[in-house]
N, C-alpha and C positions, 0 to 999 in steps of 0.2 A: 217250828222246832225242826231241826234237821234229823236225819237217821242217825244211829249210834253205830259208827264203823269200829270194828275190832279185828285185829290181826290174830290169827290162830294157825295151828300147825299146818292145815291145808290151805291157806291162803287168807281171805277176809269174809267178815260178814257184814252187811249193812241191815240194820233192824230198825223198822218203822213201826210206831204204835199210834192208833187213832182210836179215840172213844167216840162212838156213833150213837145217837140218840134213835136208834132203829134195831128191831128185833134181829137175830142172827139170820132167820129165814130169809128176810128181806135183802141183807148184805150178801148171804150166800149166792141169791139169785143174780146180784150184780157180777159176781165172779163166774158163774157157771152158765147162765142162759144167754144165747147169743144176741137176743135184741137187747138185752140190758148191757151186756159187755161191750156192745157197739157205741154205747153212749159215752164211755169213758176210755175205750182203747179200741178203736175202730178196725186196726190191723189184726186183732186176735179173734179167733173164733174156735168154740168147742167142737171138735169132729166126733170124738167117741168119749164121753165122761165116764171113766172107769180107770182103775189102775192098769197102767200098760196102754191106755187109750192116747188119744192125739189131740193136742191144741195146735192149731195151725197159726203161722203168722205171715200175713200178705206182705210179701217184700216189695209191693206197689209196682212190680214189673212183670207180673204174669206168673211168677213164681211163688211157692210157699215153703216155709221152712216148718218142719214138723218137729214138735216138742212132746215128749213122752210124759205122760202123768205117772209120776213116781209113787204118790200116796194120795189117796182119796178116802176120807171119812166125811160122809154127808153132813153138811152144815157145821163143819169143824175144822177139817184140813185139806188143802188142795196144795199138791207140790208138784212141780214139773221141771224138766230140763229147760235151760235158757242159754243155747250154745254150750260152752264148756262149763257154764254155771248152773245154779238151781234157784227157783224162785218158790217160796213157800208161803202161803196165806193160812192163818189161823185164826179161827173166830171164838170167842169166849162170851158166853151170855153175862150180861150185868143187869142190875135192877132196873136201870134206865135206858137199857139197850144193849149194846154189845162192844168188846174190844176186838178190834181188827189189828193183827200183827202180821207184817210183811217181813220176810227175811230172804235177802238174797245172798247166796254163798258165791263168792267171787274166787274162782281159782287163781288168777293173776291179775294185777293191775294193768291197765292199759291207758292211753290217751282217751279212750271212748268211756271209761269206767265212770267219770264224774258226770258225763252226759246221760249215761244210763240211769245212774242213781238219782240225778235231778229229775228224770222223766218218771221214774216210779213215785218220787214224791208229789210231783204234779198230778199224776194218775190218782193218787189217793185223795188229794184235794177235790179233784173232779168227782169221784165217788161220792164223797161227802156232800158236795154241792147238788148233784144229781139227786141224791137221796132227799135232800133237804127242798128241792124243787127250785133251786137257784142255778145260775150259770156262772162260769169263770170268763170274764170279758175277753181275755187274752192269754190262752195256755201258753203261748210262745214268750209273752212277756214274763209270765210267772216262772216258766222254765229258765229263761236267762238269769233271773235273780237267784234262783236256787243253784244254778249251774256254777255262777260265780263263787257262792258259798262252798259248794263242794269241792270245786276245783282248788281252792285255798286249803280246804280240809286235807284233801288228798296229797297235795304238795307237802304239807306238814308231816303227813304219813312217811313220806320219802318214796 
């Protein structure tokens, strides 16, 4: 299932939702502990886990982009800047695990937007797989399929 893309007054939002059969604490660790974060998004690392703190993106060329943590509520909300955009993870306990919601707030659409949105979708699939003790054979193949779907979706949005 693809993210729900909506236009709003300040741009767009992409909202993903996953129901995971794991407790909030375990999913929160995937988002905030560097050794677990590396399993699904190796370029990211938490430098300072607090509001106003920093998450770093390794540009793979010896440089790092710093993203500011805008909101942090332990085991509930993690929101940070993502270039001109924002990425927000929300966790909700449920009887058989938790619900993970990822919302990317997008200031303006670019040619890169469907690539980025497809990337987050695959990242969520990888989180789910890692928590379940599985691996995704080819992230690139999974991304290519999702990218085609999102490219079509964004083309329809204009």
